[in-house]
C-alpha positions, 0 to 999 in steps of 0.5 A: 749174521747167518742164524738172524738170517735163518730164523727172520726165512723162517719167519716169513715162511710160518707168516705166509702159511699164516695167510693162507690159512686165514685166507681158506679159513674166512672162506669157509667161516663165508660160505658158512655164515650164507648158509646159517642166513640161508636157513634163518630165513627159510625157518622164520617163513616156516617156522610149524614145518620145520620147527616140529621136524628138530627131532628127527633133526637129531637124529639124523646128526648124530646117524651120520657122526656115528656112521661117516665121523665119529672121532669128530663127535669129540668137538671142541675136545679135539681142539684141545687135544690135538696138540698132544695127537699124533694126527691132525683134527680129521678135515672131515670135520667140517663138512659134518661140523659146518652142515649139522650147524646148518640143521639145526639153525634150520629147524629151531635149534636155539645155538650159535655158531661160533663153536664150528667156526672155531672148529672150522679155523684149528682142522685149516690150522692143525693139518698145516701143521702135521702136514708140513710144519710140526715144530710149529704145530701149536703156532698155526692151530693158534692161529686156524682158531684165531681165523676161524673167529675172526671170519666170522665175528669180524674182530679180528684183536679181539680173535687172537686173544681169543684164540690165544686165552681159551687153547693157549692158556693165556701162555702168549708165545712170540710165534703164536702171536705173530700166527695168529696176527696174519692169520685171522687180518688174512682171514677177515679180509678173506670173509668180508671179500666174500659178503659177509658183513660186519657183525652188529654195528650199533651206536651208543649213547654217550654217557659222562664217566663219574663216580656213580656211573663205577659203582653201577658198573660194579654192581652190574659186573657182579651181576653178569658175571654171576650170569656167565658164570652160572650159564657156564655151570648150569651146562656141563651139568646139564650136559653131564646128567642127562647123558647120566640119565639116558645113557641111549643118545637116539633117545635122549636126542629125540626126546628132548629135541621132542621137548624142546621144539615145542618150548621153541615153538609156542614161546612166542612161536620161536622167538628163542630159536637160533642164534638169538640175533634178532634179541641183539638188534631188539636190545639195541635198537629199540625193539620189544625185549620182555624181561625174562628173555635172558632166561628163557634164551640161556635156558633154552640154548643150554638144554639145545647143546644138551641134547647134541645139538650143532653151533655155540653158546658165544651168539646166544651169549652177547643176546643173554648180556645185551637183552638182561641188560636193557632190562636192568636198563631203567632199574640203574638209571643208566641208558639202555643200549650202553649197558646193553652193550656192557652185557654183552661183552661182558656176559661172553666175557664172565661165560669162556672165562676170560678177560681181554677178547671182551673187552676188544671185542666191545672196541671192535664193534661199539668203538675203541672211546668206550674201552674204559667202561668196557675194562671195568665191566670185564673186570669185576664180571671177570673175577665175578664168574666162579671160574666157570667156562663154556670150555669146560677145559679152561675152568680156572679155580685157582682162585680160592678165596677160603684158603689165601692168608694174609701175611701178619 
């Protein structure tokens, strides 16, 4: 009996810490998001002033990191390394990551924001864990990651699975699940209270499921899976290749920044700058989507990340998937916003090498009545992505079809 009471007491304390992690992370997410909105509005008002400054912004970001936060330059690698490290993720990572992403968006880099939100949450969770609750460090780190994702995207259930699939390698421990659920919903509540709105409310045209539609979804799942896998592969290849070819980071960020700013500015006047939310809105609300939007967004996002600019890839992946779905709509005879929603979730899932997370992102944003469609499209794209992930540590090449042997 005493042992049971002690267990429940520890759970209560762990839950309290998780709630605190979620609240703090949700508040930081709100500050981060409001800054991004402001930076985006300034850039859209004066594109010919700020987009040409992208190379200089890259040099400033590099200087600040090398001078004051060199350890924080590892980015997402800090999260994967955190369980083995004695010291917590440096707290200075948070302000430097936030400011660098604001600057990237202000000057037109094609970048997202989830990478920084997750890093914010991981830093908060890891610092709590290493300082006051070391035996539960993995659980609280996972809780921080879930909080970072939830506070920004307002998908608290998907955020829990995101943290588990990506950073716990799919291993669901009771402590990680317990802490992540609490921190995720507290982060959602805190960011909502501070004015962060739902990520993207959208209405899908109802469709009836039938054999023909299922066959189309299978083909589309393969297309979206290959697209996401190609993005992840090309992202890693580009980062590695450019570092080898241009070894001086200052020369690399400036020279590539000049190329990137010119491309972003002169291809449709900054249409592909920032996160890609404009493409998402166009795909769902009958805006203009060019047949090549998804491809140009893919290329420019990879180039932005390879230069060394800050942000993330999730929202660009959403925009790539939604715009590709819109383009494929007349080819497959499927309502455009329905197919945009399928591309939205499955390209993200294939690029991150996750299965459960994109299904619940689709359900939380578009409605649980579409669960069967999201399940089928995400399952097929997950199998078809080649095992690649934008989080290189999460690459999975266990599925080697050529090595499978069937019993006689």
